C-alpha positions in Angstrom: 0.0 0.0 0.0 2.9 2.3 0.7 4.1 1.7 -2.9 0.7 2.6 -4.2 0.7 5.8 -2.2 4.2 6.7 -3.4 3.0 6.2 -7.0 0.1 8.5 -6.5 -2.4 5.6 -7.1 -5.9 5.9 -5.7 -8.9 3.6 -5.2 -12.7 4.0 -5.2 -13.5 1.3 -2.7 -11.8 -0.4 0.2 -13.5 -3.6 1.1 -11.7 -5.7 3.7 -12.0 -8.4 6.4 -9.2 -7.8 9.0 -8.2 -10.1 11.9 -11.0 -10.3 14.4 -8.8 -10.3 17.5 -10.0 -13.6 19.0 -7.0 -13.6 21.4 -4.3 -15.1 19.1 -1.1 -13.3 18.4 -0.9 -11.1 15.3 1.4 -12.0 12.4 1.9 -8.4 11.3 5.4 -7.6 12.4 6.3 -5.0 9.9 7.0 -1.3 9.6 3.4 -0.4 10.3 3.7 -1.9 13.8 3.3 0.4 16.8 5.0 -1.0 19.9 2.5 0.7 22.2 0.7 -2.5 23.2 1.1 -3.6 26.8 1.0 -7.2 28.2 -2.6 -8.2 28.7 -4.0 -5.3 26.6 -4.8 -7.2 23.4 -7.4 -4.6 22.5 -4.8 -1.9 22.5 -2.4 -4.1 20.5 -5.1 -4.8 17.9 -6.0 -1.1 17.6 -2.3 -0.3 17.3 -2.0 -2.7 14.4 -5.2 -1.5 12.7 -4.8 2.3 13.0 -1.9 2.9 10.6 -3.4 0.5 8.1 -6.7 2.3 8.2 -4.9 5.6 7.8 -3.1 4.2 4.7 -6.5 3.1 3.3 -8.0 6.5 3.9 -5.1 8.2 2.1 -5.5 5.9 -0.9 -9.2 6.6 -1.2 -10.5 9.1 -3.7 -12.7 11.9 -2.3 -15.7 10.1 -3.8 -14.7 6.7 -2.4 -16.0 4.5 0.5 -14.7 2.0 2.9 -16.3 -1.2 4.1 -14.8 -3.2 7.0 -16.0 -6.5 8.4 -15.8 -7.1 12.2 -17.3 -9.1 15.0 -18.3 -8.3 18.6 -14.7 -8.6 19.8 -13.7 -5.3 18.4 -16.8 -3.8 16.8 -17.1 -0.9 19.4 -13.4 -0.2 19.3 -13.3 -0.2 15.5 -16.2 2.2 15.3 -14.4 4.7 17.5 -11.1 4.1 15.6 -12.9 4.7 12.2 -14.6 7.8 13.6 -11.1 9.1 14.4 -9.4 8.1 11.1 -12.3 8.7 8.6 -14.2 11.4 10.5 -17.4 10.8 12.5 -19.3 12.9 9.9 -18.4 10.3 7.2 -20.0 7.4 9.0 -22.7 5.9 6.7 -23.9 2.6 8.3 -23.3 -0.3 10.7 -24.7 -3.2 8.8 -25.6 -6.5 10.6 -24.6 -9.4 8.5 -26.2 -12.8 9.2 -23.5 -15.1 8.1 -24.3 -18.0 10.5 -28.1 -18.5 10.5 -28.0 -21.3 13.0 -25.7 -19.4 15.4 -22.5 -20.6 17.0 -23.2 -23.5 19.2 -19.8 -23.7 20.9 -19.2 -22.3 24.3 -21.7 -20.6 26.7 -24.1 -17.8 26.2 -26.0 -16.8 23.1 -25.8 -18.5 19.7 -24.2 -15.6 17.8 -25.4 -15.5 14.2 -24.1 -12.2 13.0 -21.2 -10.0 12.3 -21.0 -6.3 11.3 -19.9 -4.3 8.3 -18.9 -0.7 9.1 -19.3 1.7 6.2 -17.6 5.1 5.9 -17.2 7.6 3.1 -14.0 9.4 2.4 -16.2 12.5 2.1 -19.9 11.9 2.8 -20.8 15.0 0.8 -19.0 13.8 -2.3 -19.2 10.0 -2.2 -20.6 8.2 -5.3 -21.8 5.3 -3.1 -25.4 4.4 -3.9 -26.9 2.5 -0.9 -29.5 0.8 -3.0 -29.7 -2.4 -5.1 -31.8 -3.9 -7.8 -31.6 -7.3 -6.0 -33.7 -6.0 -3.1 -36.6 -5.0 -5.3 -39.6 -7.3 -4.7 -42.1 -7.7 -7.6 -44.8 -8.3 -5.0 -44.6 -4.6 -4.1 -46.0 -3.8 -7.6 -49.4 -5.6 -7.7 -51.0 -3.7 -10.6 -50.8 -4.6 -14.2 -51.3 -2.2 -17.1 -53.3 -4.1 -19.6 -52.2 -2.1 -22.6 -48.4 -2.6 -22.0 -48.3 -5.5 -19.6 -46.1 -3.5 -17.2 -46.3 -4.0 -13.5 -46.7 -0.9 -11.3 -48.1 0.5 -8.1 -49.9 3.7 -7.2 -48.1 6.3 -5.1 -49.8 9.5 -3.9 -48.7 12.4 -6.0 -49.1 14.6 -3.0 -46.1 14.9 -0.7 -47.0 13.0 2.5 -44.2 14.7 4.5 -45.8 17.5 6.4 -42.6 19.5 6.4 -43.6 20.3 2.8 -46.7 22.4 2.7 -48.0 25.5 0.9 -45.9 27.7 3.2 -42.6 25.9 2.8 -43.1 24.9 -0.9 -45.6 27.4 -2.4 -44.7 26.6 -6.0 -45.9 22.9 -5.6 -49.4 23.9 -4.4 -51.6 24.3 -7.4 -54.8 22.6 -8.7 -54.9 19.7 -11.2 -57.8 18.4 -13.2 -58.6 14.7 -13.3 -61.3 12.3 -14.6 -61.9 9.6 -11.9 -63.7 7.5 -14.5 -61.1 7.4 -17.2 -58.1 8.3 -15.0 -56.7 11.1 -17.1 -54.8 13.9 -15.3 -53.9 17.4 -16.7 -52.8 20.8 -15.5 -55.7 22.5 -17.3 -59.5 21.8 -17.3 -60.9 19.3 -19.8 -64.4 17.8 -20.4 -65.4 15.4 -17.6 -62.6 16.6 -15.2 -62.9 17.7 -11.7 -60.5 20.0 -9.9 -58.1 18.3 -7.4 -56.0 20.1 -4.9 -53.4 18.3 -2.7 -54.6 17.8 0.9 -53.4 15.6 3.8 -55.6 12.9 5.2 -57.0 15.3 7.8 -58.0 17.8 5.1 -55.2 20.3 5.6 -53.6 21.8 2.5 -50.6 19.9 1.1 -48.3 20.1 -2.0 -47.6 17.9 -4.9 -44.3 16.0 -5.3 -44.0 16.9 -9.0 -43.8 20.4 -10.5 -46.3 21.6 -13.1 -43.7 21.2 -16.0 -43.0 17.6 -14.9 -46.7 16.7 -14.8 -47.2 18.2 -18.3 -44.2 16.1 -19.5 -45.4 12.8 -18.0 -49.2 12.7 -17.9 -49.2 9.0 -18.8 -47.5 8.3 -15.5 -50.4 9.7 -13.5 -53.9 8.5 -12.8 -57.0 10.0 -11.1 -58.9 7.8 -8.7 -61.7 8.0 -6.1 -60.4 7.1 -2.6 -62.0 6.9 0.8 -60.5 9.1 3.5 -61.4 10.2 7.0 -64.1 12.5 5.7 -65.5 10.0 3.2 -64.8 9.7 -0.5 -62.6 12.1 -2.4 -60.8 12.4 -5.7 -57.0 12.2 -5.7 -54.1 11.9 -8.1 -51.5 9.1 -8.0 -48.3 8.3 -9.7 -47.9 5.1 -11.6 -44.6 3.8 -10.2 -43.4 1.3 -12.8 -41.4 -1.8 -11.8 -39.3 -1.6 -14.9 -38.7 2.1 -14.9 -36.1 3.8 -17.1 -32.6 3.6 -15.6 -33.4 0.4 -13.6 -35.4 -0.1 -10.5 -33.4 0.0 -7.3 -34.4 -0.1 -3.6 -32.5 1.3 -0.6 -30.5 -1.4 1.1 -31.6 -2.3 4.7 -29.0 -2.5 7.5 -29.6 -6.2 8.1 -28.3 -8.5 5.4 -29.6 -12.1 5.6 -27.6 -15.2 4.7 -30.3 -16.2 2.3 -29.6 -13.1 0.3 -25.8 -12.8 0.4 -24.6 -16.3 1.4 -23.2 -17.7 4.6 -19.9 -18.9 6.0 -20.9 -22.4 4.9 -21.5 -21.3 1.3 -18.3 -19.4 1.4 -16.3 -22.5 2.5 -18.0 -24.4 -0.4 -17.0 -21.7 -2.9 -13.4 -21.8 -1.8 -13.4 -25.6 -1.6 -14.5 -25.8 -5.3 -11.5 -23.7 -6.3 -8.6 -24.8 -4.1 -9.9 -27.1 -1.4 -10.9 -26.6 2.2 -8.0 -24.4 3.2 -9.5 -21.5 5.1 -11.8 -21.7 8.1 -14.0 -18.6 7.9 -13.9 -17.0 4.4 -16.6 -14.4 3.5 -19.2 -15.3 0.8 -18.7 -13.7 -2.6 -22.4 -12.6 -2.4 -21.6 -10.3 0.5 -18.8 -8.6 -1.4 -20.9 -8.4 -4.6 -23.6 -6.5 -2.7 -20.9 -4.1 -1.6 -19.6 -3.7 -5.1 -23.2 -3.0 -6.3 -23.1 0.3 -4.3 -20.3 1.6 -6.4 -19.7 2.4 -10.1 -19.0 -0.7 -12.4 -15.5 0.6 -13.1 -14.4 1.0 -9.5 -10.9 0.3 -8.4 -11.1 -1.9 -5.3 -8.5 -2.4 -2.6 -8.5 -5.3 0.0 -5.6 -4.8 2.4 -6.4 -8.0 4.3 -7.1 -10.2 1.3 -7.1 -13.5 3.3 -8.7 -16.2 1.1 -9.2 -13.8 -1.8 -12.9 -13.4 -1.6 -12.9 -9.7 -2.7 -10.9 -10.4 -5.9 -13.1 -13.4 -6.7 -16.2 -11.3 -6.2 -14.9 -8.6 -8.5 -14.3 -11.1 -11.2 -17.9 -12.5 -10.8 -19.4 -9.0 -10.8 -17.6 -8.1 -14.0 -18.7 -11.3 -15.7 -22.3 -10.7 -14.7 -22.7 -7.1 -15.8 -19.8 -6.4 -18.1 -18.2 -4.1 -15.6 -14.5 -3.0 -15.7 -13.8 -3.2 -12.0 -10.2 -3.9 -10.9 -9.0 -5.3 -7.6 -5.8 -4.9 -5.7 -5.5 -7.8 -3.1 -2.8 -7.4 -0.4 -1.9 -9.9 2.2 1.1 -10.4 4.5 3.0 -13.7 4.5 1.2 -14.8 7.7 2.1 -18.4 8.2 -0.6 -21.0 8.1 -1.0 -23.3 11.1 1.1 -26.5 11.0 -1.3 -29.4 10.7 -4.0 -27.3 9.1 -5.6 -28.2 5.7 -3.8 -25.3 4.1 -0.4 -26.2 5.4 -0.9 -29.8 4.4 -1.8 -28.6 0.9 1.5 -26.8 0.6 0.1 -23.4 1.3 2.5 -22.2 3.9 1.2 -18.6 4.2 -2.1 -16.9 4.0 -0.7 -15.1 0.9 -0.3 -18.5 -0.7 -4.0 -19.1 -0.2 -4.8 -15.7 -1.8 -2.6 -16.5 -4.8 -4.0 -20.0 -5.3 -7.6 -18.7 -5.3 -7.0 -15.8 -7.6 -5.1 -17.9 -10.0 -8.0 -20.4 -10.1 -10.4 -17.5 -10.6 -8.3 -16.2 -13.4 -8.3 -19.6 -15.1 -12.1 -19.9 -14.7 -13.3 -16.4 -15.4 -10.3 -14.5 -17.0 -9.9 -10.8 -16.4 -6.1 -10.9 -16.0 -4.0 -11.5 -12.9 -0.8 -9.6 -12.0 1.3 -10.8 -9.1 4.1 -9.0 -7.5 5.9 -8.9 -4.2 6.1 -5.6 -2.3 9.5 -6.5 -0.7 11.5 -9.5 0.0 10.3 -11.4 3.0 12.3 -11.4 6.3 11.6 -11.9 9.9 10.5 -8.3 10.3 9.0 -7.6 6.9 6.8 -10.3 5.6 6.1 -10.2 1.9 2.9 -8.6 0.5 0.9 -10.0 -2.4 -0.6 -7.7 -4.9 -3.0 -9.2 -7.5 
């Protein structure tokens, strides 16, 4: 990452899954290390390891970029405070609950934990291009009406603004009469035969305003319909927008802050994905569906950085996303030469470091999906400076 910074390179998205600080020693003995940790203060040691790396990620992010960091309960609170300091509290966007283990952990005492977190920050919340919505979360059942002439599904939304902050006093230009035919449904800004005058009102009868301006209504009359509705004071005539399922530009829906395993995959499906490529060589990878949902919030030509590449899920997900939508995303996957545990599946398979696992997966992905893979070593490995993988 230092080499990227020195070369003036920048990225649009940082998406990473750092060590979760489960009590084991860290394998990051390099020039980022701060010797401030005290015996027994594993939280401080973890924060000292993370802080300079997060600062480096921030410095590599474009002003329009965003950062997603996975974490569990061990350090969720401390990471939130650390990111507030590094990224700026004003740039916090969300703390997403990710349901990666639907059955919950059955080991040990206490609750069966079934979730982790995804902390989301913008480099600059005022300028970020992150779009916290997705086409995948759109439910066709929310659009129950069918236009017989076109066969298009839609729903009716009140044309009046239901937010009472917007009223004839605060938005006077949006308070004007329309004319509508409740029998045929036609709506216009001027009177026509068979039409009745309709003014926007709240449910209690107080004056309201329209959501659309007069020029927009004149431009899109076919997207409006006049109907008789029953309110508190009995029947009245009102105007509605035909909100089409297949609207121009694509239908998207705001992402919730709880992501279910049935939507984005689980730890079990992630293990299966990795096993199909290189074998069962990593205990808790992330599912590519999780990362693909993150990728969907950014432009299809985003440059992505994963500074804790681990099993290579982010690079794999980028390749899958490009194959699915023709995007031009690129991914830089970085991992230290953290040794795998002797006796583990990875070690038995000849993958002596976590970086070896990253390489093996990304090579398999390149053979399967293409897209190109470049490997290089940031510096020669030694006891104090483990090698980095960049792919």
